[in-house]
Every structure is written in C-alpha cells, then in structure tokens.
C-alpha positions in Angstrom: 40.0 13.6 78.3 37.6 10.9 77.2 35.9 13.4 75.0 39.1 14.5 73.3 40.1 10.9 72.8 36.8 10.2 70.9 37.3 13.2 68.7 40.9 12.1 67.9 39.8 8.5 67.1 37.0 9.8 64.8 39.3 12.1 62.9 41.8 9.2 62.5 39.0 7.0 61.1 38.0 9.6 58.6 41.6 10.1 57.5 42.1 6.3 57.1 38.9 6.1 55.0 40.0 8.9 52.8 43.4 7.4 52.2 41.8 4.0 51.4 39.3 5.6 49.0 42.2 7.5 47.3 44.3 4.3 47.0 41.5 2.2 45.6 39.9 4.7 43.3 43.1 6.2 42.2 44.5 2.9 41.1 41.4 1.7 39.4 40.5 5.0 37.7 43.1 4.4 35.1 41.5 1.1 34.3 37.8 2.1 34.7 37.3 2.0 30.9 37.8 -0.6 28.2 37.8 -0.7 24.4 34.9 -2.7 22.8 35.8 -4.1 19.4 33.6 -5.3 16.5 34.1 -6.9 13.1 32.9 -5.9 9.7 30.5 -8.5 8.6 28.2 -9.3 5.7 24.5 -9.1 6.3 21.2 -7.9 4.8 20.1 -4.4 5.5 16.6 -3.2 4.9 14.3 -0.2 5.6 10.5 -0.5 5.7 7.3 1.5 5.9 4.2 0.2 7.7 0.6 1.0 6.8 -2.9 -0.4 7.1 -5.0 -1.4 4.1 -8.0 -3.3 2.8 -8.0 -6.4 0.7 -10.0 -6.1 -2.6 -10.5 -8.0 -5.8 -8.5 -6.6 -8.7 -11.6 -6.4 -10.9 -14.9 -5.9 -9.3 -18.1 -5.0 -11.3 -21.3 -3.8 -9.8 -24.2 -5.0 -11.9 -27.3 -2.9 -12.0 -30.4 -2.2 -14.2 -31.4 0.9 -16.2 -35.1 0.2 -16.0 -37.5 0.3 -13.0 -39.7 -2.6 -12.1 -40.1 -5.7 -10.1 -37.4 -8.4 -9.8 -39.2 -11.5 -11.3 -36.5 -14.2 -11.1 -33.0 -14.5 -9.6 -30.8 -17.3 -10.9 -27.6 -16.9 -8.8 -26.7 -16.5 -5.1 -23.7 -15.4 -3.0 -20.5 -17.2 -4.0 -22.0 -18.4 -7.3 -19.6 -18.8 -10.2 -20.8 -17.1 -13.3 -19.6 -16.7 -16.9 -19.8 -13.7 -19.2 -23.2 -13.4 -20.7 -24.8 -15.8 -18.3 -28.4 -15.0 -17.3 -28.4 -14.0 -13.6 -31.8 -12.3 -13.1 -35.0 -11.2 -14.9 -37.3 -8.3 -14.3 -41.1 -8.4 -14.8 -41.6 -7.6 -18.5 -45.4 -7.2 -18.8 -45.4 -3.4 -18.7 -42.4 -3.2 -21.0 -44.0 -5.6 -23.5 -47.2 -3.6 -23.4 -45.3 -0.4 -24.0 -43.6 -2.1 -26.9 -47.0 -3.0 -28.5 -48.2 0.5 -28.0 -45.1 2.0 -29.7 -45.4 -0.5 -32.6 -48.9 0.8 -33.2 -47.7 4.4 -33.1 -44.9 3.6 -35.4 -47.2 1.9 -38.0 -49.6 4.9 -37.7 -46.9 7.5 -38.3 -45.4 5.5 -41.1 -48.8 5.4 -43.0 -49.2 9.2 -42.4 -45.7 9.8 -43.5 -46.1 7.9 -46.8 -49.4 9.7 -47.6 -47.9 13.1 -47.0 -44.8 12.2 -49.0 -47.0 11.3 -52.1 -49.1 14.4 -51.5 -46.0 16.6 -51.3 -44.6 15.1 -54.5 -47.9 15.9 -56.4 -48.0 19.4 -55.0 -44.5 20.1 -56.0 -45.1 19.0 -59.6 -48.3 21.2 -59.8 -46.5 24.1 -58.2 -43.7 24.0 -60.7 -46.3 24.2 -63.5 -47.9 27.1 -61.6 -51.2 25.2 -61.3 -51.5 25.7 -57.4 -51.0 28.6 -55.2 -48.0 29.2 -52.9 -50.2 28.6 -49.9 -51.3 25.2 -51.1 -47.7 24.2 -51.8 -46.5 25.5 -48.4 -49.2 23.5 -46.6 -48.2 20.3 -48.4 -44.6 20.9 -47.5 -45.5 21.6 -43.8 -47.6 18.4 -43.6 -44.9 16.3 -45.1 -42.1 17.5 -42.8 -44.4 17.1 -39.8 -45.3 13.5 -40.7 -41.6 12.8 -41.3 -40.6 14.2 -37.9 -43.3 12.1 -36.2 -42.2 9.0 -38.0 -38.6 9.5 -37.0 -39.6 10.1 -33.4 -41.6 6.9 -33.2 -38.7 4.9 -34.7 -36.5 6.3 -31.9 -39.1 5.4 -29.3 -39.2 1.8 -30.7 -35.4 1.5 -30.3 -35.6 2.7 -26.7 -38.5 0.4 -25.8 -36.7 -2.6 -27.3 -33.5 -1.8 -25.5 -35.4 -1.4 -22.2 -36.9 -4.8 -22.8 -33.4 -6.2 -23.2 -32.3 -4.5 -20.0 -35.0 -6.5 -18.2 -32.8 -9.6 -18.9 -29.8 -9.1 -16.6 -26.6 -11.0 -17.6 -23.1 -11.2 -16.1 -20.7 -8.8 -17.8 -17.6 -10.8 -16.8 -16.4 -14.2 -15.7 -16.2 -14.4 -11.9 -17.9 -15.0 -8.6 -20.9 -13.2 -7.1 -19.6 -11.7 -3.8 -22.8 -9.7 -3.1 -26.5 -9.9 -4.0 -28.4 -6.8 -3.0 -32.0 -7.8 -4.1 -34.6 -10.5 -3.6 -37.3 -11.9 -5.9 -40.4 -9.6 -5.9 -38.4 -6.6 -4.8 -39.1 -3.3 -6.7 -36.2 -1.3 -8.0 -36.3 2.2 -9.2 -33.8 3.4 -11.8 -34.4 7.1 -11.3 -31.4 9.4 -10.8 -28.9 6.5 -10.3 -28.6 2.9 -11.3 -29.5 0.5 -8.5 -26.9 -2.2 -7.8 -28.2 -5.7 -7.9 -25.1 -7.8 -7.8 -21.3 -7.4 -7.2 -19.2 -9.7 -9.2 -15.4 -10.2 -8.7 -13.5 -11.4 -11.7 -10.7 -13.6 -10.2 -10.3 -14.1 -6.4 -6.8 -15.7 -6.9 -5.6 -12.3 -8.0 -6.3 -9.8 -5.2 -4.9 -6.4 -4.2 -4.4 -4.4 -1.1 -5.3 -0.7 -1.0 -3.0 0.7 1.7 -3.1 4.2 3.2 0.5 5.4 3.6 1.3 8.4 5.7 2.6 11.5 3.9 5.9 11.4 5.9 6.6 7.9 4.4 5.2 8.2 0.8 8.4 9.6 -0.6 10.1 6.3 0.0 7.5 4.2 -1.7 8.0 3.2 -5.3 6.5 0.8 -7.8 8.0 -2.7 -7.7 9.0 -2.7 -4.1 8.4 -6.0 -2.1 5.7 -6.1 0.4 4.7 -8.4 3.3 1.4 -8.2 5.1 -0.7 -10.1 7.5 -4.5 -10.3 8.2 -6.2 -11.0 11.6 -8.0 -13.9 10.0 -4.8 -15.9 9.6 -2.4 -14.5 12.3 0.3 -17.2 11.6 0.4 -16.6 7.8 2.5 -13.9 6.1 1.4 -12.9 2.6 3.6 -11.3 -0.1 3.1 -8.8 -2.8 4.5 -5.9 -4.8 3.7 -2.3 -5.1 1.9 -1.8 -8.4 0.7 1.8 -8.1 1.3 4.9 -6.0 -1.8 7.1 -6.4 -1.3 10.9 -6.5 -4.5 12.0 -4.9 -4.2 12.7 -1.1 -6.9 11.7 1.4 -7.3 14.0 4.4 -9.0 12.5 7.5 -9.0 14.5 10.8 -6.0 16.6 9.4 -4.0 13.4 8.7 -2.8 13.2 5.1 -2.4 9.7 3.5 -1.9 8.4 0.0 -3.3 5.2 -1.5 -0.8 2.6 -2.5 -2.0 -0.4 -4.6 -0.3 -3.7 -3.7 -0.7 -6.9 -5.8 -1.4 -10.1 -3.8 -1.4 -13.6 -5.2 -4.2 -15.6 -3.5 -3.9 -19.2 -4.8 -5.5 -20.7 -1.6 -8.4 -18.2 -1.6 -7.5 -17.3 2.0 -7.7 -13.6 1.3 -11.3 -12.4 1.3 -12.6 -9.1 0.1 -12.8 -6.5 2.9 -10.1 -8.0 5.2 -7.9 -5.5 7.0 -4.2 -6.0 6.2 -1.2 -4.8 8.2 1.3 -3.9 5.6 5.1 -3.7 5.6 6.6 -2.1 2.5 10.4 -2.7 2.1 11.7 0.6 0.7 15.3 -0.7 0.9 16.7 -4.2 0.5 20.4 -4.8 0.2 21.3 -8.5 0.6 24.9 -9.7 1.5 26.5 -6.3 1.9 29.5 -5.5 4.2 28.3 -3.6 7.2 29.6 -2.1 10.5 27.6 -0.7 13.4 26.9 3.0 13.1 28.3 3.5 16.6 31.8 2.7 15.2 31.6 5.7 12.9 30.9 8.0 15.8 33.8 6.8 18.0 36.3 9.7 18.8 39.4 8.7 20.8 39.8 10.2 24.2 43.6 10.6 24.3 43.8 11.1 28.0 41.7 8.1 28.9 43.6 5.9 26.4 47.0 6.9 27.7 45.8 5.9 31.2 45.1 2.5 29.6 48.6 2.4 28.2 47.3 3.0 24.6 48.5 5.7 22.2 46.6 7.4 19.4 48.1 8.0 16.0 47.0 11.4 14.9 48.0 11.1 11.3 44.4 11.2 10.1 41.8 13.0 12.2 39.4 14.4 9.6 37.8 12.4 6.7 37.8 13.6 3.1 34.4 14.6 1.6 32.2 11.5 1.2 34.4 9.4 3.5 34.2 8.3 7.2 36.8 7.3 9.7 36.9 4.2 11.8 39.7 3.2 14.3 41.7 0.0 14.4 43.9 -1.3 17.3 47.4 -2.4 16.3 49.1 -3.6 19.5 48.9 -0.6 21.9 48.2 1.9 19.1 44.9 3.1 17.7 45.1 4.0 14.0 42.5 5.8 12.0 41.3 4.3 8.7 39.2 6.0 6.0 36.3 4.1 4.5 33.4 4.8 2.1 29.9 4.1 3.2 26.6 3.6 1.4 23.1 3.1 2.7 22.1 2.6 6.3 19.4 0.7 8.2 18.7 1.1 11.9 22.1 0.8 13.5 24.0 -0.8 10.6 25.9 1.1 7.9 27.0 -0.3 4.5 30.7 -0.2 3.8 31.5 0.2 0.1 35.3 0.6 0.3 38.1 0.5 2.9 37.3 -2.6 4.9 37.2 -6.3 4.2 35.0 -9.0 5.7 36.0 -9.9 9.3 38.3 -6.9 9.8 38.3 -5.7 13.4 37.6 -2.1 14.3 36.9 -0.2 17.6 33.3 0.1 18.5 33.4 2.3 21.6 35.2 3.2 24.9 32.9 1.6 27.5 32.9 1.5 31.3 34.8 -1.5 32.7 31.7 -2.1 35.0 29.3 -2.3 32.0 28.0 -5.6 30.9 30.4 -7.5 28.7 29.1 -8.8 25.4 27.9 -12.4 25.4 30.7 -14.7 24.5 32.6 -17.7 25.9 33.2 -17.1 29.6 31.3 -13.8 29.6 27.7 -15.0 29.5 25.7 -15.5 32.7 25.3 -19.2 33.1 21.8 -18.7 34.5 20.6 -16.7 31.5 19.1 -18.6 28.4 21.5 -19.2 25.6 21.4 -17.3 22.2 18.7 -18.3 19.8 21.1 -18.6 16.9 23.3 -16.5 14.7 20.8 -14.6 12.6 22.9 -12.3 10.3 19.9 -10.7 8.7 19.2 -7.2 10.1 15.6 -6.7 9.3 
C-alpha cells in the first residue's frame, strides 16, 4: 500500500507540473516576442580601404659622379640645406688635369699635321689638274690629308671629353633642398665603371611629402584619384595626418603570391614631423556621403510573421508585399496594423543604408521582431543603472 501511495503521489506531482508549465508557457508564448522600432535619421556614411605604405619626399635626387677618383673635399653633411648649383663636393683633379695637358699637346700636334697636309693636298690637286703629277702622287696626298683631318677631329673630341670630366670632378647640387643621405667620406675612392656611384641624396621640399601605399588587388577597384586619406605613423601615435590620392599606378607587385598596387598619396608636412622612410598605416575613404537620410539595413530585411503578429494582437496589411524594381520595402506601425512602404535606396556603409526617396527625417519604421527576453535598447528606464552611461550622441557612422 505504501508503495502504491508513493507512485500515485509521484504521478500527481508530474501532472501538476505539466499543467503549470502549460499554463505559464501557453499564456506567455503569445507575448514572447516584441517589435523593435527605429527612426530614419541623417548621418554620414563612409566606406574605406586600409593599407600600409612608406613616407617619401615628392622629389628626391641621387647625386653621383661620372668619373672615377678620390673624393678630395666634402662641403655638406646630413640635413644640410643646399641650393641649386651649390658646390657640395670635389674630387681629386690632378690626374684629370694631367690628362687635359696631354690631350692639349696631342691636339696641337694633330692641328699642325692637318694644316700641313691640307696645303700639300691643295698643291697636289692643282698640279694633278694640270697633269703635272701622277695619279699615285695625287692619291697619296689625298690619303695623307684625310688621315690628318680624322686625327685632328678625334683629338678635338678627346679635348671635349677631358674638359667635361674635369667639370664632373666639381659636384654641385642639381636642386634646392636638404641632404638626407651622404654615402661617401673625404679620401674615399669611387669607381664610375658600369654604374654611377651615389654620393648624396637630396630631397627637394620636406614640407611636401607623399606616401606610397600598397593596396590589395581586392580593394584597388574602389580607389580613385582625389579620394581623401587619413594615416598614422608609429613615431606620432596620437597624430592623424591627412592627404589625397594623387595616382593609382597600373603595374602590379607580386610578393609571395600576394598582388598589390602602388597608390601615391600626397601629404602636407608643415611641421616636418613626417620623415622619409616612416611606415604609414593608411585609410583611404572610397565613399563619403555627409548628412544623408539613412536607416539600418536590418529594417530592409524585416519580413512580417503573420502568425506571431496576430498572437500579439497585430494585423498585417498585405496590400504591398513585393517591391518594384529598384525599390525596397520597409514596414510602419499604425495603431495595431503593420503597413508596408516602398522606398528608394542609394549607397550603403556597414549596417546603414541611404534612403533617397520614400521616408522623411525622424519617420518611424519597424526594425525587427525580437524576443521579449532579449536586452532592450538603452533608453530612459531601460538602461542598467550599474552600467556606464553613453559617451554621447555621435551621428557619424564611420
């Protein structure tokens, strides 16, 4: 008997629990969802592309020498300001001057020989025309004249080359600017064999810099000349520098099967904070639309669940269920009725979509059908008093 009584009591407890569960869940199921609403508002939408680049001067000239020899004097150092034509270095000119004297002597010699053979040729030509000398004698005079003339011309060319090499031994700045690199010391020997050795690197104007950014092939289609750019460098972590895209280069660079394209960005540098060679973390704004009417993209994806809404004592007006081409549908709540409204949309950024027609600023629309147990949006009476307050109403969606 006691055993049967325990079984009966257990079954009764299970039955009571099932009835309670049905009563509580059945009554609240109808109200387990709620409509979240939002407003059309004006904000700034933007899309961006990120990349890494290197800061460089806009104009940078590598100064070298075309003659081999020893660096005799250096007149500038790192960070020296120079002007166009200013003497910045000299090479040892002793060998070049000696070669010049030698070539001058060769030139004088060949000139004397040339003038003699020219007179001899003129006499031979006159005698030959009068048939007073043989063909052989005339041909010999002609040969000696042309040979002397060729030697004289060659020595004049050698003189021009030697004089120019002597001028190359005096190294001057080709532009106004600042010396950002000095690659030689006094007494050092430089050899101008197959390539011109670089002695100095001069930047024209360090207040006008540029960033050469490597943009991934997946993003390069969005980048165009004239777009605004913001970038930062590790040297000044609290500063944000601005610039514009001035060139999108067509040649691709392939490194470890990664394809990138170089994008040139102008950067004004009045404080001379940006130094050549700094690494820049670049953000290129490919889309910027200020003060446009927007709604969350989630509102465009809302589809009314008639059964759930009826359980919430709401009805759905089915007059418009499909949008026309180029249009989208949002839903508005009028009393206990949800009505569709057709709108035109433009560009989008992250979770915001531009509305070009169909809504006005501040107009309310349905955002989504959310669970009643989900967190309510922050607002008066809904925010947790132990959580920090909002940081401010920032309407810019960047």
